[in-house]
PLY file of the C-alpha trace (Angstrom):
ply
format ascii 1.0
element vertex 172
property float x
property float y
property float z
element edge 171
property int vertex1
property int vertex2
end_header
-0.02 0.36 0.00
1.25 3.36 -1.03
1.04 6.00 1.53
0.87 9.58 0.95
0.37 12.04 3.77
-1.09 15.15 2.42
-0.89 16.74 5.59
-0.33 16.07 9.28
-3.76 14.67 10.10
-4.78 13.30 6.69
-3.32 10.06 5.32
-4.12 9.01 2.37
-3.64 5.00 1.10
-4.92 3.48 -1.74
-7.56 1.84 -0.04
-8.75 4.21 2.74
-8.07 7.83 4.01
-7.53 8.20 7.79
-7.87 11.28 10.10
-5.19 10.73 12.09
-4.03 12.45 15.54
-0.61 14.08 16.22
1.73 13.17 19.19
1.98 16.81 19.97
-2.44 16.95 20.09
-2.01 13.75 22.48
0.15 14.93 24.37
-1.73 18.12 25.21
-4.69 16.40 25.78
-3.00 14.25 28.39
-0.97 16.79 30.25
-3.47 19.33 30.22
-6.77 16.79 31.71
-4.09 15.25 33.73
-2.36 18.29 35.43
-6.42 19.62 35.82
-7.05 15.54 37.61
-4.13 16.19 39.45
-5.24 19.57 40.82
-8.48 18.23 41.55
-7.05 15.25 43.31
-4.87 17.60 45.53
-7.73 19.26 46.34
-9.28 16.20 48.04
-6.34 14.41 49.45
-4.55 17.94 51.00
-6.60 21.46 51.12
-10.11 19.63 51.84
-8.65 17.35 55.10
-6.52 20.73 56.67
-9.07 23.28 56.04
-12.28 24.16 58.22
-16.00 23.65 57.37
-16.68 25.71 54.53
-13.35 25.31 52.65
-13.73 21.76 52.84
-17.06 21.79 51.49
-16.14 24.17 48.42
-13.23 22.18 48.04
-15.32 19.22 48.50
-17.40 20.18 45.56
-14.89 21.69 42.85
-12.46 18.94 43.94
-14.90 16.28 42.95
-16.66 17.99 40.23
-12.81 18.16 38.67
-12.34 14.32 39.11
-15.53 13.06 37.95
-14.74 15.61 34.76
-11.16 15.26 33.97
-11.04 11.70 35.36
-13.61 10.69 32.48
-11.57 12.71 29.88
-8.09 11.46 30.64
-10.04 8.28 30.83
-11.67 8.05 27.18
-8.76 9.94 25.54
-6.31 6.94 26.27
-8.71 4.51 26.05
-8.58 6.36 21.96
-5.15 6.55 21.83
-4.48 2.78 22.83
-6.78 1.55 20.03
-4.45 3.09 16.77
-3.94 6.87 15.43
-6.93 6.67 13.62
-9.49 8.77 14.38
-11.99 8.92 11.79
-11.90 6.25 8.63
-13.04 6.43 5.03
-13.24 2.66 3.83
-15.04 0.64 1.06
-18.73 2.88 1.17
-17.99 3.41 5.42
-16.97 6.60 7.33
-15.86 5.06 10.20
-15.39 6.14 14.24
-12.80 4.42 16.70
-16.10 1.43 17.05
-19.04 2.22 14.89
-19.06 2.67 11.20
-21.72 4.27 8.98
-22.48 3.42 5.34
-21.90 6.70 3.15
-25.12 6.28 1.29
-27.23 6.01 4.55
-26.10 9.46 6.03
-28.68 12.03 5.73
-26.73 14.98 8.50
-23.78 15.25 9.71
-22.63 18.02 12.66
-20.33 18.95 14.86
-21.49 18.38 18.29
-20.63 18.31 22.18
-18.92 20.50 24.51
-16.11 19.05 26.16
-15.56 16.73 23.72
-16.37 17.25 20.23
-18.03 14.07 18.59
-19.90 13.95 14.73
-23.70 13.27 15.10
-24.72 11.04 11.95
-28.14 11.24 11.05
-29.04 7.84 8.87
-31.78 7.22 6.81
-33.43 5.26 9.17
-33.81 8.09 11.32
-30.92 6.75 13.77
-28.48 9.17 15.17
-24.32 7.82 15.81
-21.85 9.72 17.53
-18.38 9.48 16.50
-16.13 10.82 19.07
-12.86 13.17 18.15
-11.55 13.16 21.66
-10.25 16.23 20.74
-7.37 14.83 19.15
-7.90 16.10 15.59
-9.01 19.49 14.01
-12.59 19.97 12.92
-11.25 21.60 9.66
-9.16 18.00 8.45
-12.34 15.95 9.10
-14.51 18.97 7.55
-11.86 18.29 4.57
-11.77 14.69 4.00
-15.86 14.57 4.45
-15.76 17.05 2.19
-13.13 15.61 -0.24
-13.61 11.51 0.13
-17.28 11.26 1.48
-19.55 13.86 -0.11
-18.66 12.59 -3.61
-20.50 8.91 -2.28
-23.25 11.08 -0.52
-27.00 11.10 -0.90
-28.44 14.54 -2.30
-29.72 15.29 1.01
-26.89 14.48 3.20
-25.33 16.85 0.20
-27.38 19.80 0.41
-27.31 19.86 4.60
-23.71 19.78 4.60
-22.94 22.54 2.15
-25.44 24.55 4.02
-24.06 23.69 6.85
-20.30 24.82 5.35
-21.61 27.99 4.04
-23.02 29.28 6.74
-19.73 28.66 8.65
-18.23 31.83 6.75
-21.46 33.93 7.46
0 1
1 2
2 3
3 4
4 5
5 6
6 7
7 8
8 9
9 10
10 11
11 12
12 13
13 14
14 15
15 16
16 17
17 18
18 19
19 20
20 21
21 22
22 23
23 24
24 25
25 26
26 27
27 28
28 29
29 30
30 31
31 32
32 33
33 34
34 35
35 36
36 37
37 38
38 39
39 40
40 41
41 42
42 43
43 44
44 45
45 46
46 47
47 48
48 49
49 50
50 51
51 52
52 53
53 54
54 55
55 56
56 57
57 58
58 59
59 60
60 61
61 62
62 63
63 64
64 65
65 66
66 67
67 68
68 69
69 70
70 71
71 72
72 73
73 74
74 75
75 76
76 77
77 78
78 79
79 80
80 81
81 82
82 83
83 84
84 85
85 86
86 87
87 88
88 89
89 90
90 91
91 92
92 93
93 94
94 95
95 96
96 97
97 98
98 99
99 100
100 101
101 102
102 103
103 104
104 105
105 106
106 107
107 108
108 109
109 110
110 111
111 112
112 113
113 114
114 115
115 116
116 117
117 118
118 119
119 120
120 121
121 122
122 123
123 124
124 125
125 126
126 127
127 128
128 129
129 130
130 131
131 132
132 133
133 134
134 135
135 136
136 137
137 138
138 139
139 140
140 141
141 142
142 143
143 144
144 145
145 146
146 147
147 148
148 149
149 150
150 151
151 152
152 153
153 154
154 155
155 156
156 157
157 158
158 159
159 160
160 161
161 162
162 163
163 164
164 165
165 166
166 167
167 168
168 169
169 170
170 171
């Protein structure tokens, strides 16, 4: 298989196209999330036990929320890193995430969603919504480029129309 790297995050092979994360992007997510997770643990394990009632109560709330949020993010990102570099793949008429795949000719709409960890919300012809997470490891514009170049040419007219509307509204 001939490998031609067009850009940092996009790899084009003879039989597939992959959107991959870079080591720098993965490192930033792990260092950022890990630092905030450690800060949450520091609050819970060091600040709370040595503080008064009000400061302890506040510390438990802040540390608990931080632990739940950043612990979840770090676990999801580590899980994604352990399963390979490709976040999204276009192959054999399918648009694939880490653990789910959708036939391109069954997609009626696709949009970015999520606040902390971004994901693609894909609506299919049978009104199912499938979520494919990016784990914030790849830039949205690179994924949009792959969708424009390798998915849209094989998509349904409805998906093409919805995607083009969404992309034209982005610049406005």
